[in-house]
C-alpha positions in Angstrom: 21.1 -3.7 -51.3 19.8 -6.7 -50.2 16.5 -7.1 -48.5 16.7 -7.6 -44.9 15.9 -11.2 -43.6 12.4 -11.3 -41.8 12.7 -13.0 -38.2 11.3 -16.6 -38.3 8.0 -17.5 -36.6 10.0 -19.7 -34.6 12.2 -17.4 -33.2 9.9 -14.4 -33.0 7.3 -17.2 -30.4 10.7 -18.0 -28.6 11.4 -14.0 -27.7 7.8 -14.0 -26.6 8.0 -17.0 -24.2 11.2 -15.7 -23.0 9.6 -12.4 -21.8 6.4 -13.9 -20.7 4.6 -11.7 -23.7 5.5 -8.4 -21.5 7.7 -5.6 -22.0 10.6 -6.1 -19.6 11.0 -2.8 -18.9 7.6 -1.4 -18.0 5.5 -4.6 -18.0 3.0 -3.6 -20.6 1.4 -6.6 -22.0 -0.7 -5.3 -25.1 0.1 -7.3 -27.9 -0.8 -4.5 -29.9 2.7 -2.4 -28.4 4.8 -5.4 -28.4 7.7 -5.5 -31.0 11.0 -7.1 -31.1 14.1 -5.1 -30.8 17.6 -5.4 -32.5 20.1 -5.2 -29.4 22.5 -5.1 -32.0 20.9 -3.1 -34.9 20.8 -4.4 -38.0 23.0 -1.5 -39.5 25.8 -2.7 -37.4 25.4 -6.0 -38.6 23.2 -7.5 -36.0 21.4 -10.8 -37.0 18.1 -12.5 -36.0 19.3 -15.0 -33.7 17.6 -15.2 -30.1 20.5 -13.6 -28.3 20.4 -10.6 -30.5 16.5 -10.0 -29.7 14.0 -9.0 -27.0 10.7 -8.1 -26.5 9.7 -4.4 -25.9 6.7 -2.2 -26.0 6.8 0.6 -28.7 7.2 3.1 -26.1 10.5 1.6 -24.4 11.6 0.8 -28.0 11.5 4.6 -28.8 13.2 5.1 -25.5 15.8 2.5 -26.4 16.2 4.5 -29.9 16.6 7.8 -28.3 18.7 6.7 -25.3 16.5 7.3 -22.7 17.2 3.4 -21.8 20.5 2.9 -22.2 22.3 0.0 -24.5 24.0 -1.3 -20.9 20.4 -1.9 -19.3 19.0 -3.4 -22.6 22.2 -6.3 -22.4 21.4 -6.6 -18.6 17.9 -7.0 -18.7 18.6 -9.8 -21.7 20.7 -11.5 -19.8 18.0 -11.6 -16.9 15.6 -12.9 -18.8 17.8 -16.0 -20.1 18.5 -16.3 -17.0 15.0 -17.5 -15.9 15.5 -20.4 -18.4 15.7 -23.3 -15.5 17.3 -25.6 -18.1 19.8 -23.0 -19.6 21.7 -21.3 -16.9 23.8 -18.5 -18.1 26.8 -16.6 -16.5 24.2 -14.6 -14.9 23.1 -17.4 -13.1 26.8 -17.8 -11.5 26.4 -14.5 -9.5 24.2 -14.9 -6.0 22.6 -11.7 -6.9 22.4 -8.8 -9.3 21.8 -5.4 -8.8 20.2 -3.0 -11.5 19.9 1.0 -11.8 19.5 3.0 -14.7 18.0 6.1 -15.1 14.9 6.5 -17.2 12.8 9.7 -16.5 9.1 8.1 -16.0 8.8 9.1 -12.3 9.1 5.4 -11.2 11.8 3.1 -10.2 10.7 0.0 -12.2 14.1 0.1 -13.8 16.1 -0.4 -10.7 16.0 -4.4 -9.8 17.3 -6.3 -6.9 17.6 -9.9 -8.4 18.3 -13.2 -6.5 18.8 -16.0 -8.9 18.3 -19.2 -7.1 20.4 -22.3 -8.9 16.9 -24.3 -9.6 14.2 -21.9 -9.4 13.1 -19.0 -11.4 14.2 -15.4 -10.8 13.1 -13.4 -8.1 12.7 -9.7 -8.7 12.7 -8.0 -5.2 11.0 -4.4 -4.9 13.5 -1.5 -5.0 15.0 -0.2 -1.9 12.9 3.5 -2.8 9.7 1.9 -3.4 6.7 2.0 -1.6 7.4 -1.9 -0.7 10.5 -0.3 1.2 8.3 1.4 3.9 6.1 -0.8 6.1 3.6 1.7 6.7 2.8 2.9 3.3 2.6 -0.3 2.1 0.3 -1.7 4.3 -1.8 1.5 3.6 -1.8 1.1 -0.2 -2.9 -2.6 0.5 -5.6 -1.5 3.0 -6.9 1.2 0.0 -6.7 -2.1 -2.5 -8.7 -4.2 -0.3 -11.0 -1.5 0.3 -11.6 -0.9 -3.1 -12.2 -4.4 -4.1 -14.5 -4.9 -1.0 -16.9 -1.8 -2.4 -16.7 -3.0 -6.1 -17.9 -6.7 -4.6 -20.8 -4.6 -2.8 -22.1 -4.0 -6.3 -25.2 -6.4 -7.2 -24.5 -5.7 -11.0 -21.3 -7.4 -11.0 -21.9 -11.1 -11.0 -17.8 -11.7 -9.9 -15.5 -9.3 -9.5 -11.8 -10.0 -11.1 -9.4 -8.8 -8.4 -6.7 -8.3 -11.1 -8.4 -5.2 -12.5 -7.5 -3.0 -9.7 -3.8 -4.2 -10.0 -3.5 -4.2 -13.7 -5.0 -0.3 -13.7 -2.4 0.6 -11.4 0.6 -1.0 -13.5 -1.2 1.0 -16.2 -1.0 4.2 -15.0 2.3 4.3 -12.9 4.1 1.8 -15.4 5.0 -0.8 -12.9 3.8 -3.1 -10.2 2.2 -0.9 -7.2 4.8 -2.1 -4.5 7.3 -1.0 -7.4 5.7 2.6 -7.3 8.6 5.2 -5.9 8.1 6.1 -2.5 7.9 9.7 -4.1 4.8 9.0 -5.7 3.0 7.4 -2.7 0.2 10.5 -2.3 -0.3 10.0 -6.0 -1.1 6.6 -5.6 -3.2 6.9 -2.6 -5.1 9.8 -4.3 -5.9 7.4 -7.3 -6.8 4.8 -5.0 -9.5 7.1 -3.1 -10.8 8.5 -5.9 -11.4 4.7 -7.5 -13.4 3.9 -4.1 -15.2 7.3 -4.1 -16.3 6.2 -7.6 -17.9 3.0 -6.9 -21.7 2.7 -6.4 -21.1 2.3 -2.8 -18.6 5.0 -2.3 -20.9 7.6 -4.3 -23.9 6.5 -1.9 -21.9 6.8 1.4 -20.5 10.4 0.4 -23.9 11.2 -0.1 -25.0 10.1 3.2 -21.6 12.2 4.6 -19.9 8.9 5.6 -16.8 8.0 5.2 -15.4 5.2 2.7 -11.7 4.8 4.2 -9.7 6.1 6.6 -6.7 8.9 5.9 -3.0 7.4 5.9 -2.5 9.4 9.4 -6.1 7.7 10.8 -4.7 4.4 9.3 -1.6 4.6 11.2 -3.6 5.5 14.6 -5.8 2.8 14.1 -3.2 0.1 13.5 -1.0 1.7 16.4 2.0 2.1 14.0 4.6 4.7 14.7 5.4 6.4 11.6 
């Protein structure tokens, strides 16, 4: 049996650049978990050409192997990655829009994508219809909690400069997708998570020790904003 040919460094770099060094299924960016998957396996005669390769994290790689992520979704995701190349239009770009749906048992809806493909711009991925972003009141409340957390962290004199990206990255790590892509069914879980993060700040602990409020509940927020849910 012949030794399997290694993927060249040039092609590896191309595949990482194509996916912006992130798993296209869950958006994980930890380089230690990222690996290159053969869409058509080597056992089935798949080669090391870029069109047969896609960057994934080890967790999603396992889901592909077990069938939790279907081959159909893998192929369509690869086409989406290719369509993002401005100077290399594909057959995907000829369609004004693409709607992808696939079932992955993660409790999130990051694999339902509404994609608009402008002729001369990058692909825009819109939040799915059953995500938090689809509900104006819930989206605004989550945004309010995120802003509240940032303000409480800024009040910590021990921090010279707070990086706003930290809270967004922590949400993505915990819920496996961007905050506005989280399923609306997990709105309470995301709200509770952000509230606990606010309570855990130095200012939050001080205010709680004085029986002072750190944030409004969702119902209170709606009343304050005079929004009818």
